[in-house]
TORSE-458070 format. One record per residue (C-alpha): residue number from 1; residue in one letter; x, y, z. Coordinates in pm, 1 decimal, always signed. Layout:
% residues N
@nr: NUM; rest: a; c1: X; c2: Y; c3: Z
...
//
This chain:
% residues 363
@nr: 1; rest: m; c1: -14.1; c2: +52.1; c3: +22.4
@nr: 2; rest: s; c1: +130.0; c2: +372.9; c3: -90.4
@nr: 3; rest: a; c1: +170.2; c2: +624.3; c3: +128.6
@nr: 4; rest: v; c1: +0.7; c2: +920.0; c3: +52.0
@nr: 5; rest: a; c1: +181.7; c2: +1223.7; c3: +58.7
@nr: 6; rest: p; c1: +186.6; c2: +1466.0; c3: +331.9
@nr: 7; rest: a; c1: -20.6; c2: +1838.6; c3: +194.9
@nr: 8; rest: s; c1: +312.6; c2: +2022.1; c3: +291.0
@nr: 9; rest: i; c1: +482.9; c2: +1796.2; c3: -31.0
@nr: 10; rest: r; c1: +205.7; c2: +1749.4; c3: -263.5
@nr: 11; rest: p; c1: +218.7; c2: +1959.6; c3: -609.0
@nr: 12; rest: p; c1: +65.0; c2: +2226.4; c3: -685.1
@nr: 13; rest: l; c1: -293.4; c2: +2198.6; c3: -901.7
@nr: 14; rest: v; c1: -181.7; c2: +2386.2; c3: -1216.3
@nr: 15; rest: a; c1: -530.7; c2: +2531.0; c3: -1354.2
@nr: 16; rest: p; c1: -580.0; c2: +2463.2; c3: -1725.1
@nr: 17; rest: p; c1: -467.8; c2: +2782.3; c3: -1955.1
@nr: 18; rest: a; c1: -773.9; c2: +2975.1; c3: -2050.5
@nr: 19; rest: h; c1: -956.6; c2: +2892.9; c3: -2414.7
@nr: 20; rest: t; c1: -782.3; c2: +3193.7; c3: -2639.5
@nr: 21; rest: g; c1: -1054.4; c2: +3114.1; c3: -2901.4
@nr: 22; rest: g; c1: -924.9; c2: +3129.0; c3: -3282.5
@nr: 23; rest: l; c1: -810.2; c2: +3385.1; c3: -3474.7
@nr: 24; rest: l; c1: -1132.7; c2: +3526.5; c3: -3620.9
@nr: 25; rest: s; c1: -1313.2; c2: +3551.9; c3: -3277.8
@nr: 26; rest: m; c1: -970.2; c2: +3692.6; c3: -3164.9
@nr: 27; rest: a; c1: -1029.0; c2: +3916.5; c3: -3440.5
@nr: 28; rest: w; c1: -1368.6; c2: +4003.8; c3: -3350.3
@nr: 29; rest: g; c1: -1251.2; c2: +4083.4; c3: -3001.6
@nr: 30; rest: r; c1: -1021.1; c2: +4354.2; c3: -3099.8
@nr: 31; rest: l; c1: -1233.0; c2: +4457.4; c3: -3345.3
@nr: 32; rest: r; c1: -1461.7; c2: +4569.1; c3: -3069.3
@nr: 33; rest: r; c1: -1283.9; c2: +4784.4; c3: -2892.7
@nr: 34; rest: d; c1: -1280.3; c2: +4953.8; c3: -3138.7
@nr: 35; rest: r; c1: -1565.5; c2: +5240.8; c3: -3178.2
@nr: 36; rest: l; c1: -1426.6; c2: +5419.5; c3: -3547.3
@nr: 37; rest: a; c1: -1411.8; c2: +5084.3; c3: -3655.6
@nr: 38; rest: m; c1: -1783.4; c2: +4996.5; c3: -3502.2
@nr: 39; rest: a; c1: -1918.2; c2: +5252.9; c3: -3666.7
@nr: 40; rest: a; c1: -1757.0; c2: +5210.8; c3: -3996.7
@nr: 41; rest: l; c1: -1932.0; c2: +4841.3; c3: -4013.3
@nr: 42; rest: a; c1: -2258.3; c2: +4990.2; c3: -3891.9
@nr: 43; rest: v; c1: -2292.4; c2: +5241.2; c3: -4217.1
@nr: 44; rest: v; c1: -2161.3; c2: +4930.7; c3: -4455.1
@nr: 45; rest: l; c1: -2469.2; c2: +4718.1; c3: -4283.3
@nr: 46; rest: a; c1: -2691.0; c2: +4981.2; c3: -4390.1
@nr: 47; rest: y; c1: -2563.3; c2: +4997.2; c3: -4687.0
@nr: 48; rest: l; c1: -2637.0; c2: +4637.2; c3: -4729.5
@nr: 49; rest: l; c1: -2988.3; c2: +4691.9; c3: -4619.6
@nr: 50; rest: l; c1: -3050.7; c2: +4932.6; c3: -4844.5
@nr: 51; rest: m; c1: -2886.8; c2: +4714.3; c3: -5116.3
@nr: 52; rest: l; c1: -3104.5; c2: +4401.4; c3: -5033.7
@nr: 53; rest: g; c1: -3443.4; c2: +4671.1; c3: -5001.6
@nr: 54; rest: a; c1: -3379.3; c2: +4722.3; c3: -5323.4
@nr: 55; rest: w; c1: -3312.1; c2: +4443.9; c3: -5444.9
@nr: 56; rest: s; c1: -3622.1; c2: +4262.7; c3: -5342.9
@nr: 57; rest: g; c1: -3786.3; c2: +4586.4; c3: -5418.4
@nr: 58; rest: l; c1: -3937.4; c2: +4707.8; c3: -5097.8
@nr: 59; rest: l; c1: -3682.8; c2: +5062.8; c3: -5167.0
@nr: 60; rest: a; c1: -3648.7; c2: +5218.5; c3: -5498.9
@nr: 61; rest: r; c1: -3920.5; c2: +4973.2; c3: -5710.4
@nr: 62; rest: d; c1: -4053.0; c2: +5308.6; c3: -5879.5
@nr: 63; rest: w; c1: -3740.7; c2: +5492.4; c3: -5939.6
@nr: 64; rest: s; c1: -3822.8; c2: +5503.5; c3: -6357.8
@nr: 65; rest: r; c1: -4127.3; c2: +5698.8; c3: -6329.0
@nr: 66; rest: e; c1: -4143.3; c2: +6082.9; c3: -6341.7
@nr: 67; rest: v; c1: -4354.5; c2: +6195.6; c3: -6043.8
@nr: 68; rest: a; c1: -4228.6; c2: +6534.4; c3: -6013.2
@nr: 69; rest: i; c1: -4169.7; c2: +6838.7; c3: -6285.3
@nr: 70; rest: s; c1: -3912.1; c2: +6920.0; c3: -6452.9
@nr: 71; rest: y; c1: -3523.6; c2: +6934.9; c3: -6262.2
@nr: 72; rest: a; c1: -3723.0; c2: +6976.0; c3: -5977.1
@nr: 73; rest: p; c1: -3517.3; c2: +7167.3; c3: -5643.2
@nr: 74; rest: p; c1: -3436.3; c2: +6955.1; c3: -5317.3
@nr: 75; rest: s; c1: -3659.7; c2: +7070.8; c3: -4996.6
@nr: 76; rest: w; c1: -3727.4; c2: +6891.1; c3: -4756.7
@nr: 77; rest: a; c1: -4104.1; c2: +7052.5; c3: -4734.4
@nr: 78; rest: p; c1: -4331.7; c2: +6887.1; c3: -4893.2
@nr: 79; rest: g; c1: -4383.5; c2: +7015.8; c3: -5270.4
@nr: 80; rest: s; c1: -4695.0; c2: +7104.8; c3: -5419.4
@nr: 81; rest: p; c1: -4863.9; c2: +6951.8; c3: -5756.4
@nr: 82; rest: a; c1: -4783.4; c2: +7123.5; c3: -6049.6
@nr: 83; rest: g; c1: -5136.5; c2: +7198.2; c3: -6181.2
@nr: 84; rest: s; c1: -5274.0; c2: +7043.7; c3: -6529.8
@nr: 85; rest: g; c1: -5348.2; c2: +7276.5; c3: -6798.1
@nr: 86; rest: a; c1: -5571.4; c2: +7019.9; c3: -6951.2
@nr: 87; rest: d; c1: -5799.7; c2: +7066.8; c3: -6610.5
@nr: 88; rest: s; c1: -5794.9; c2: +7443.1; c3: -6585.5
@nr: 89; rest: a; c1: -5913.2; c2: +7471.9; c3: -6944.0
@nr: 90; rest: r; c1: -6134.6; c2: +7180.8; c3: -6882.7
@nr: 91; rest: e; c1: -6269.4; c2: +7448.2; c3: -6579.6
@nr: 92; rest: a; c1: -6275.9; c2: +7786.8; c3: -6828.1
@nr: 93; rest: s; c1: -6493.3; c2: +7545.2; c3: -7040.9
@nr: 94; rest: s; c1: -6738.7; c2: +7389.7; c3: -6830.0
@nr: 95; rest: g; c1: -6830.5; c2: +7751.7; c3: -6768.7
@nr: 96; rest: t; c1: -7131.7; c2: +7976.0; c3: -6792.8
@nr: 97; rest: a; c1: -7210.8; c2: +8138.7; c3: -7108.0
@nr: 98; rest: p; c1: -7287.1; c2: +8510.9; c3: -7114.8
@nr: 99; rest: a; c1: -7657.9; c2: +8539.7; c3: -7146.8
@nr: 100; rest: g; c1: -7792.5; c2: +8665.4; c3: -7492.0
@nr: 101; rest: p; c1: -8003.3; c2: +8597.0; c3: -7759.4
@nr: 102; rest: l; c1: -8066.1; c2: +8211.0; c3: -7853.9
@nr: 103; rest: i; c1: -7929.3; c2: +8158.1; c3: -8212.8
@nr: 104; rest: d; c1: -8007.5; c2: +7798.0; c3: -8413.4
@nr: 105; rest: l; c1: -7656.3; c2: +7668.8; c3: -8498.9
@nr: 106; rest: t; c1: -7776.8; c2: +7466.4; c3: -8747.7
@nr: 107; rest: d; c1: -7923.9; c2: +7649.8; c3: -8978.6
@nr: 108; rest: i; c1: -7540.5; c2: +7775.9; c3: -9039.2
@nr: 109; rest: d; c1: -7351.0; c2: +7478.4; c3: -8925.1
@nr: 110; rest: p; c1: -7549.3; c2: +7139.4; c3: -9054.2
@nr: 111; rest: l; c1: -7284.6; c2: +6945.8; c3: -8804.0
@nr: 112; rest: a; c1: -7427.7; c2: +7143.5; c3: -8513.9
@nr: 113; rest: s; c1: -7663.9; c2: +6925.5; c3: -8379.7
@nr: 114; rest: a; c1: -7333.4; c2: +6649.9; c3: -8341.3
@nr: 115; rest: y; c1: -7099.8; c2: +6852.0; c3: -8110.5
@nr: 116; rest: e; c1: -7239.8; c2: +6810.1; c3: -7829.9
@nr: 117; rest: a; c1: -7191.3; c2: +6407.5; c3: -7846.8
@nr: 118; rest: w; c1: -6827.2; c2: +6397.2; c3: -7973.8
@nr: 119; rest: a; c1: -6766.9; c2: +6669.5; c3: -7663.9
@nr: 120; rest: r; c1: -6912.7; c2: +6361.1; c3: -7433.7
@nr: 121; rest: r; c1: -6770.9; c2: +6115.8; c3: -7620.2
@nr: 122; rest: a; c1: -6414.5; c2: +6336.2; c3: -7579.8
@nr: 123; rest: a; c1: -6463.5; c2: +6384.5; c3: -7215.9
@nr: 124; rest: e; c1: -6501.1; c2: +5981.4; c3: -7175.2
@nr: 125; rest: l; c1: -6177.0; c2: +5948.1; c3: -7325.9
@nr: 126; rest: a; c1: -6002.4; c2: +6244.4; c3: -7225.7
@nr: 127; rest: t; c1: -5682.5; c2: +6112.5; c3: -7022.2
@nr: 128; rest: t; c1: -5574.6; c2: +6354.3; c3: -6775.9
@nr: 129; rest: e; c1: -5221.1; c2: +6440.0; c3: -6630.8
@nr: 130; rest: t; c1: -5108.5; c2: +6296.2; c3: -6289.4
@nr: 131; rest: p; c1: -5036.3; c2: +6602.1; c3: -6045.0
@nr: 132; rest: r; c1: -4639.7; c2: +6621.7; c3: -6021.0
@nr: 133; rest: a; c1: -4453.8; c2: +6684.4; c3: -5725.7
@nr: 134; rest: r; c1: -4269.5; c2: +7060.2; c3: -5725.0
@nr: 135; rest: t; c1: -4028.5; c2: +6947.4; c3: -5466.9
@nr: 136; rest: l; c1: -3832.2; c2: +6642.3; c3: -5324.1
@nr: 137; rest: p; c1: -3662.3; c2: +6565.8; c3: -5050.5
@nr: 138; rest: m; c1: -3316.5; c2: +6530.0; c3: -5333.2
@nr: 139; rest: g; c1: -3522.2; c2: +6693.8; c3: -5623.8
@nr: 140; rest: a; c1: -3558.2; c2: +6566.0; c3: -5955.3
@nr: 141; rest: d; c1: -3338.5; c2: +6491.2; c3: -6259.1
@nr: 142; rest: k; c1: -3403.5; c2: +6643.0; c3: -6590.3
@nr: 143; rest: w; c1: -3742.1; c2: +6371.7; c3: -6651.7
@nr: 144; rest: g; c1: -3935.5; c2: +6440.0; c3: -6302.8
@nr: 145; rest: r; c1: -3763.5; c2: +6090.2; c3: -6140.1
@nr: 146; rest: d; c1: -3647.5; c2: +6037.3; c3: -5781.5
@nr: 147; rest: v; c1: -3241.9; c2: +6151.6; c3: -5757.2
@nr: 148; rest: l; c1: -3305.4; c2: +6005.7; c3: -5378.3
@nr: 149; rest: a; c1: -3461.3; c2: +5713.1; c3: -5528.7
@nr: 150; rest: k; c1: -3176.7; c2: +5640.9; c3: -5805.0
@nr: 151; rest: a; c1: -2906.8; c2: +5738.8; c3: -5541.9
@nr: 152; rest: i; c1: -3064.3; c2: +5408.8; c3: -5364.2
@nr: 153; rest: k; c1: -3129.0; c2: +5175.1; c3: -5702.9
@nr: 154; rest: g; c1: -2747.1; c2: +5281.0; c3: -5775.1
@nr: 155; rest: t; c1: -2649.4; c2: +5136.4; c3: -5416.0
@nr: 156; rest: e; c1: -2780.7; c2: +4821.2; c3: -5533.0
@nr: 157; rest: i; c1: -2608.0; c2: +4811.4; c3: -5868.0
@nr: 158; rest: s; c1: -2258.4; c2: +4950.1; c3: -5740.8
@nr: 159; rest: l; c1: -2260.7; c2: +4744.8; c3: -5394.3
@nr: 160; rest: f; c1: -2376.0; c2: +4415.9; c3: -5566.8
@nr: 161; rest: v; c1: -2121.9; c2: +4432.2; c3: -5837.5
@nr: 162; rest: g; c1: -1806.8; c2: +4584.5; c3: -5655.0
@nr: 163; rest: l; c1: -1905.9; c2: +4277.2; c3: -5358.4
@nr: 164; rest: t; c1: -1913.3; c2: +3969.4; c3: -5611.8
@nr: 165; rest: a; c1: -1596.6; c2: +4085.7; c3: -5846.7
@nr: 166; rest: a; c1: -1423.4; c2: +4062.1; c3: -5512.6
@nr: 167; rest: l; c1: -1554.2; c2: +3770.8; c3: -5452.3
@nr: 168; rest: l; c1: -1489.5; c2: +3612.5; c3: -5764.2
@nr: 169; rest: a; c1: -1112.7; c2: +3804.5; c3: -5762.3
@nr: 170; rest: t; c1: -1014.1; c2: +3687.8; c3: -5464.5
@nr: 171; rest: l; c1: -1080.8; c2: +3316.7; c3: -5521.3
@nr: 172; rest: i; c1: -892.8; c2: +3323.5; c3: -5860.4
@nr: 173; rest: g; c1: -605.3; c2: +3480.4; c3: -5660.3
@nr: 174; rest: t; c1: -631.7; c2: +3242.8; c3: -5371.8
@nr: 175; rest: v; c1: -658.4; c2: +2967.0; c3: -5533.3
@nr: 176; rest: l; c1: -408.2; c2: +3018.5; c3: -5804.9
@nr: 177; rest: g; c1: -113.7; c2: +3163.4; c3: -5535.5
@nr: 178; rest: a; c1: -146.1; c2: +2845.6; c3: -5362.7
@nr: 179; rest: c; c1: -133.6; c2: +2587.1; c3: -5636.3
@nr: 180; rest: a; c1: +196.5; c2: +2824.4; c3: -5743.4
@nr: 181; rest: g; c1: +291.7; c2: +2852.3; c3: -5392.3
@nr: 182; rest: f; c1: +254.2; c2: +2521.9; c3: -5208.1
@nr: 183; rest: i; c1: +322.6; c2: +2287.4; c3: -5574.0
@nr: 184; rest: g; c1: +605.9; c2: +2472.4; c3: -5683.9
@nr: 185; rest: g; c1: +791.8; c2: +2332.4; c3: -6002.9
@nr: 186; rest: w; c1: +651.7; c2: +2462.4; c3: -6390.5
@nr: 187; rest: v; c1: +336.2; c2: +2474.4; c3: -6221.6
@nr: 188; rest: d; c1: +435.0; c2: +2807.3; c3: -6073.2
@nr: 189; rest: d; c1: +682.1; c2: +2924.0; c3: -6301.3
@nr: 190; rest: l; c1: +362.8; c2: +2879.8; c3: -6579.8
@nr: 191; rest: l; c1: +129.1; c2: +3116.2; c3: -6285.4
@nr: 192; rest: e; c1: +389.1; c2: +3285.3; c3: -6298.4
@nr: 193; rest: w; c1: +423.2; c2: +3393.2; c3: -6614.4
@nr: 194; rest: f; c1: +55.9; c2: +3453.8; c3: -6610.7
@nr: 195; rest: y; c1: +83.5; c2: +3706.6; c3: -6323.8
@nr: 196; rest: s; c1: +370.7; c2: +3889.7; c3: -6521.7
@nr: 197; rest: v; c1: +125.4; c2: +3930.5; c3: -6799.8
@nr: 198; rest: f; c1: -157.8; c2: +4069.1; c3: -6676.6
@nr: 199; rest: t; c1: +90.7; c2: +4301.4; c3: -6436.1
@nr: 200; rest: a; c1: +269.9; c2: +4466.6; c3: -6767.8
@nr: 201; rest: i; c1: -45.7; c2: +4612.7; c3: -6873.6
@nr: 202; rest: p; c1: -210.4; c2: +4884.9; c3: -6683.0
@nr: 203; rest: g; c1: -506.0; c2: +4810.3; c3: -6507.0
@nr: 204; rest: i; c1: -781.3; c2: +5057.1; c3: -6622.7
@nr: 205; rest: l; c1: -595.4; c2: +5010.7; c3: -6936.0
@nr: 206; rest: l; c1: -669.4; c2: +4627.4; c3: -6909.2
@nr: 207; rest: i; c1: -1019.5; c2: +4679.2; c3: -6784.9
@nr: 208; rest: l; c1: -1182.1; c2: +4900.4; c3: -7068.0
@nr: 209; rest: a; c1: -1029.2; c2: +4728.2; c3: -7298.9
@nr: 210; rest: f; c1: -1237.1; c2: +4418.4; c3: -7229.0
@nr: 211; rest: a; c1: -1513.9; c2: +4664.0; c3: -7156.7
@nr: 212; rest: a; c1: -1517.1; c2: +4764.3; c3: -7533.8
@nr: 213; rest: v; c1: -1548.0; c2: +4390.3; c3: -7640.7
@nr: 214; rest: l; c1: -1802.5; c2: +4248.6; c3: -7369.1
@nr: 215; rest: r; c1: -2161.8; c2: +4400.9; c3: -7361.5
@nr: 216; rest: p; c1: -2243.6; c2: +4624.7; c3: -7089.5
@nr: 217; rest: g; c1: -2395.2; c2: +4437.7; c3: -6842.2
@nr: 218; rest: l; c1: -2392.3; c2: +4316.8; c3: -6507.3
@nr: 219; rest: l; c1: -2238.1; c2: +3959.1; c3: -6544.6
@nr: 220; rest: n; c1: -1997.3; c2: +4156.7; c3: -6764.9
@nr: 221; rest: i; c1: -1896.3; c2: +4390.0; c3: -6521.0
@nr: 222; rest: i; c1: -1830.6; c2: +4125.3; c3: -6294.2
@nr: 223; rest: v; c1: -1669.5; c2: +3912.6; c3: -6488.4
@nr: 224; rest: i; c1: -1435.1; c2: +4206.1; c3: -6624.9
@nr: 225; rest: l; c1: -1319.3; c2: +4326.6; c3: -6277.7
@nr: 226; rest: g; c1: -1277.1; c2: +3934.9; c3: -6112.3
@nr: 227; rest: l; c1: -1102.0; c2: +3816.0; c3: -6403.9
@nr: 228; rest: t; c1: -888.6; c2: +4172.0; c3: -6397.7
@nr: 229; rest: g; c1: -815.6; c2: +4211.6; c3: -5966.2
@nr: 230; rest: w; c1: -658.1; c2: +3902.3; c3: -5905.8
@nr: 231; rest: t; c1: -338.8; c2: +3965.6; c3: -5952.6
@nr: 232; rest: g; c1: -250.0; c2: +4123.9; c3: -5624.0
@nr: 233; rest: i; c1: -393.3; c2: +3868.7; c3: -5443.6
@nr: 234; rest: y; c1: -226.2; c2: +3583.1; c3: -5567.5
@nr: 235; rest: r; c1: +116.1; c2: +3782.5; c3: -5498.7
@nr: 236; rest: l; c1: +55.6; c2: +3743.3; c3: -5134.6
@nr: 237; rest: v; c1: -126.2; c2: +3449.7; c3: -5075.0
@nr: 238; rest: r; c1: +168.6; c2: +3312.1; c3: -5275.0
@nr: 239; rest: a; c1: +415.3; c2: +3443.4; c3: -5049.1
@nr: 240; rest: e; c1: +278.6; c2: +3313.7; c3: -4719.8
@nr: 241; rest: y; c1: +224.1; c2: +2968.9; c3: -4923.6
@nr: 242; rest: l; c1: +577.3; c2: +2951.9; c3: -4994.7
@nr: 243; rest: k; c1: +652.5; c2: +3045.4; c3: -4588.2
@nr: 244; rest: h; c1: +451.2; c2: +2810.9; c3: -4449.5
@nr: 245; rest: r; c1: +440.4; c2: +2462.9; c3: -4651.2
@nr: 246; rest: s; c1: +826.7; c2: +2368.7; c3: -4520.3
@nr: 247; rest: r; c1: +630.1; c2: +2401.0; c3: -4111.7
@nr: 248; rest: e; c1: +640.4; c2: +2128.6; c3: -3917.7
@nr: 249; rest: y; c1: +262.7; c2: +2202.8; c3: -3848.3
@nr: 250; rest: v; c1: +249.0; c2: +2089.8; c3: -4211.1
@nr: 251; rest: r; c1: +491.5; c2: +1793.9; c3: -4210.6
@nr: 252; rest: a; c1: +279.7; c2: +1642.5; c3: -3955.8
@nr: 253; rest: a; c1: +2.5; c2: +1590.7; c3: -4139.1
@nr: 254; rest: e; c1: +156.8; c2: +1488.3; c3: -4409.7
@nr: 255; rest: a; c1: +333.3; c2: +1219.0; c3: -4195.5
@nr: 256; rest: i; c1: -96.7; c2: +1080.7; c3: -4118.6
@nr: 257; rest: g; c1: -123.4; c2: +1094.5; c3: -4434.2
@nr: 258; rest: a; c1: -315.5; c2: +1404.1; c3: -4548.4
@nr: 259; rest: g; c1: -286.3; c2: +1449.0; c3: -4902.9
@nr: 260; rest: r; c1: -201.4; c2: +1772.6; c3: -5061.7
@nr: 261; rest: a; c1: -524.8; c2: +1918.9; c3: -5104.3
@nr: 262; rest: s; c1: -576.4; c2: +1873.7; c3: -4768.7
@nr: 263; rest: r; c1: -261.3; c2: +2008.7; c3: -4643.3
@nr: 264; rest: m; c1: -290.6; c2: +2326.7; c3: -4901.1
@nr: 265; rest: f; c1: -632.3; c2: +2397.9; c3: -4795.4
@nr: 266; rest: v; c1: -757.2; c2: +2256.2; c3: -4481.5
@nr: 267; rest: h; c1: -427.8; c2: +2325.7; c3: -4264.3
@nr: 268; rest: i; c1: -247.9; c2: +2639.9; c3: -4500.9
@nr: 269; rest: l; c1: -521.4; c2: +2801.8; c3: -4606.6
@nr: 270; rest: p; c1: -726.4; c2: +2847.8; c3: -4233.7
@nr: 271; rest: n; c1: -371.1; c2: +3035.9; c3: -4053.0
@nr: 272; rest: v; c1: -359.2; c2: +3309.4; c3: -4401.0
@nr: 273; rest: s; c1: -689.4; c2: +3358.7; c3: -4435.4
@nr: 274; rest: h; c1: -657.8; c2: +3706.3; c3: -4361.1
@nr: 275; rest: v; c1: -468.0; c2: +3770.3; c3: -4592.7
@nr: 276; rest: s; c1: -768.3; c2: +3669.0; c3: -4800.0
@nr: 277; rest: l; c1: -998.5; c2: +3843.1; c3: -4596.3
@nr: 278; rest: v; c1: -817.9; c2: +4204.4; c3: -4556.6
@nr: 279; rest: q; c1: -811.7; c2: +4206.9; c3: -4976.0
@nr: 280; rest: l; c1: -1147.6; c2: +4090.2; c3: -4983.4
@nr: 281; rest: s; c1: -1235.4; c2: +4426.7; c3: -4888.4
@nr: 282; rest: q; c1: -994.0; c2: +4651.9; c3: -5061.3
@nr: 283; rest: h; c1: -1104.0; c2: +4484.4; c3: -5323.0
@nr: 284; rest: v; c1: -1494.4; c2: +4527.6; c3: -5304.8
@nr: 285; rest: v; c1: -1322.1; c2: +4958.8; c3: -5275.1
@nr: 286; rest: s; c1: -1128.5; c2: +4948.0; c3: -5576.8
@nr: 287; rest: f; c1: -1387.0; c2: +4772.9; c3: -5751.7
@nr: 288; rest: i; c1: -1655.2; c2: +4943.5; c3: -5661.5
@nr: 289; rest: k; c1: -1490.6; c2: +5271.6; c3: -5852.8
@nr: 290; rest: a; c1: -1443.0; c2: +5090.5; c3: -6094.5
@nr: 291; rest: e; c1: -1747.1; c2: +5001.6; c3: -6167.2
@nr: 292; rest: v; c1: -1855.6; c2: +5360.2; c3: -6110.5
@nr: 293; rest: i; c1: -1568.1; c2: +5490.8; c3: -6396.1
@nr: 294; rest: l; c1: -1698.5; c2: +5248.3; c3: -6671.2
@nr: 295; rest: s; c1: -2059.5; c2: +5330.1; c3: -6647.8
@nr: 296; rest: f; c1: -2008.6; c2: +5704.3; c3: -6641.3
@nr: 297; rest: l; c1: -1779.2; c2: +5623.4; c3: -6991.2
@nr: 298; rest: g; c1: -2136.6; c2: +5437.9; c3: -7172.6
@nr: 299; rest: f; c1: -1930.2; c2: +5029.6; c3: -7075.9
@nr: 300; rest: g; c1: -2108.8; c2: +4977.4; c3: -6814.0
@nr: 301; rest: v; c1: -2454.2; c2: +4834.5; c3: -6674.7
@nr: 302; rest: p; c1: -2772.8; c2: +4920.7; c3: -7023.5
@nr: 303; rest: l; c1: -2948.0; c2: +5242.9; c3: -7042.4
@nr: 304; rest: d; c1: -3228.1; c2: +5020.8; c3: -6860.6
@nr: 305; rest: q; c1: -3047.5; c2: +5085.3; c3: -6504.7
@nr: 306; rest: v; c1: -2899.6; c2: +5256.2; c3: -6293.2
@nr: 307; rest: s; c1: -2555.7; c2: +5289.8; c3: -6114.1
@nr: 308; rest: w; c1: -2383.2; c2: +5611.4; c3: -5919.1
@nr: 309; rest: g; c1: -2142.1; c2: +5636.2; c3: -6238.3
@nr: 310; rest: t; c1: -2509.5; c2: +5665.2; c3: -6489.6
@nr: 311; rest: m; c1: -2619.3; c2: +5960.2; c3: -6235.3
@nr: 312; rest: l; c1: -2249.6; c2: +6118.2; c3: -6233.1
@nr: 313; rest: s; c1: -2271.2; c2: +6104.1; c3: -6611.9
@nr: 314; rest: e; c1: -2569.6; c2: +6246.3; c3: -6688.3
@nr: 315; rest: a; c1: -2542.4; c2: +6513.0; c3: -6381.9
@nr: 316; rest: q; c1: -2202.6; c2: +6647.5; c3: -6573.0
@nr: 317; rest: a; c1: -2520.9; c2: +6787.9; c3: -6873.0
@nr: 318; rest: e; c1: -2709.5; c2: +6891.0; c3: -6595.6
@nr: 319; rest: l; c1: -2414.1; c2: +7115.9; c3: -6453.9
@nr: 320; rest: v; c1: -2392.7; c2: +7307.9; c3: -6712.7
@nr: 321; rest: v; c1: -2768.2; c2: +7406.7; c3: -6691.5
@nr: 322; rest: g; c1: -2691.0; c2: +7530.7; c3: -6258.4
@nr: 323; rest: k; c1: -2909.6; c2: +7192.5; c3: -6185.5
@nr: 324; rest: w; c1: -2633.2; c2: +7012.2; c3: -5863.7
@nr: 325; rest: w; c1: -2824.3; c2: +6754.4; c3: -5678.1
@nr: 326; rest: q; c1: -2847.6; c2: +6482.0; c3: -5902.8
@nr: 327; rest: l; c1: -2381.8; c2: +6475.2; c3: -5881.6
@nr: 328; rest: v; c1: -2467.0; c2: +6547.5; c3: -5496.8
@nr: 329; rest: a; c1: -2708.9; c2: +6290.1; c3: -5429.5
@nr: 330; rest: a; c1: -2438.3; c2: +6046.2; c3: -5624.8
@nr: 331; rest: t; c1: -2091.9; c2: +6172.2; c3: -5467.9
@nr: 332; rest: l; c1: -2229.6; c2: +6198.8; c3: -5132.0
@nr: 333; rest: s; c1: -2365.4; c2: +5783.6; c3: -5137.6
@nr: 334; rest: m; c1: -2020.2; c2: +5698.3; c3: -5290.3
@nr: 335; rest: a; c1: -1738.6; c2: +5909.1; c3: -5102.4
@nr: 336; rest: v; c1: -1974.2; c2: +5783.4; c3: -4724.9
@nr: 337; rest: l; c1: -1914.8; c2: +5359.9; c3: -4834.6
@nr: 338; rest: v; c1: -1579.6; c2: +5407.6; c3: -4992.5
@nr: 339; rest: t; c1: -1477.2; c2: +5618.5; c3: -4650.1
@nr: 340; rest: a; c1: -1695.5; c2: +5361.3; c3: -4464.2
@nr: 341; rest: f; c1: -1536.5; c2: +5077.3; c3: -4596.6
@nr: 342; rest: s; c1: -1200.6; c2: +5203.1; c3: -4633.2
@nr: 343; rest: l; c1: -1171.4; c2: +5250.2; c3: -4219.5
@nr: 344; rest: l; c1: -1324.9; c2: +4931.7; c3: -4216.1
@nr: 345; rest: t; c1: -1007.0; c2: +4769.1; c3: -4430.4
@nr: 346; rest: d; c1: -775.4; c2: +4898.1; c3: -4208.9
@nr: 347; rest: a; c1: -936.5; c2: +4763.7; c3: -3870.1
@nr: 348; rest: l; c1: -988.0; c2: +4393.1; c3: -4011.1
@nr: 349; rest: r; c1: -670.1; c2: +4427.4; c3: -4062.2
@nr: 350; rest: d; c1: -464.0; c2: +4531.2; c3: -3788.3
@nr: 351; rest: a; c1: -724.8; c2: +4278.8; c3: -3610.5
@nr: 352; rest: l; c1: -640.6; c2: +3973.2; c3: -3798.7
@nr: 353; rest: d; c1: -301.1; c2: +4049.3; c3: -3838.6
@nr: 354; rest: p; c1: -102.9; c2: +3699.7; c3: -3609.4
@nr: 355; rest: r; c1: +122.7; c2: +3973.3; c3: -3442.7
@nr: 356; rest: l; c1: -118.6; c2: +4040.1; c3: -3215.5
@nr: 357; rest: r; c1: -227.8; c2: +3721.8; c3: -3025.7
@nr: 358; rest: g; c1: +57.2; c2: +3764.2; c3: -2842.1
@nr: 359; rest: v; c1: -71.3; c2: +4133.1; c3: -2698.2
@nr: 360; rest: d; c1: -391.4; c2: +3919.2; c3: -2621.6
@nr: 361; rest: r; c1: -285.5; c2: +3679.3; c3: -2490.3
@nr: 362; rest: e; c1: -55.8; c2: +3935.5; c3: -2250.7
@nr: 363; rest: r; c1: -372.2; c2: +4125.6; c3: -2139.7
//
């Protein structure tokens, strides 16, 4: 029977280390402590809600309707509807004729008896013009369309193009960078050649060249931006895979029988995902700007749709006659979103930086 050691010489109980969570949970904790980042996140989420509302038809469904007079100025006061000239003419024609001797017009005009029937029939077939507002919260364009509704609908188009094109470019860049950095050999040489070809041409010229060949449309814009914007992500992801492919945890995974695809996308990718996430948010901003430029030049969305670029194109002609409100609405909408996304990207890069994990453990 073994003797029980006295309490004075028993080894002290060591508490198990606290679970600090994964990289994403620690990054979210750092992000929540940044008030500016949370404010930027709230603005971005508000724009996303506007995009979903416009896409579902809850907001700006009738953006193309002519609801106001031409170039109605912006005003927060309720606008009074513009009167119709046809109504006043009808009221004038329905007035009482001046008193005087009655003359039988049938002696002068044999068709006089049919005039009354024709007038009644014309009144039945007459169409009345819908009253139009004289002012709107953000004014109206040349055709009387609400500028605020156009800005909300433009948010849907521009933000949707920026998000989907950034996702496509991030997917292409991450997969190609992983293959080049992990496999190496002739695969790395071939992808490096493609990278050199794409980066040898200025980005805006490459985008315009593709846009001139393809017809305007949302799908074409997304494909063009995705195919021309993967190079920066590829370069960074390739460098990360070159560093991680020879580390101990990757060699241990290979020793227990993990395949090449498993080591690339199950073991290494979670440790380099912060690079792709930061690049994704940065590309959203750049692709929104690119879509605005393409739509401004006429290579973007079709004529039956609206984006911030088409609004700026219309505002260019309106400034000549002193109508500035469509320019302000489009510019302000784009500036707020781009600024919020840029601030959120900076905060996200700081939160996902693996070098800051030691700082959190010390705290």
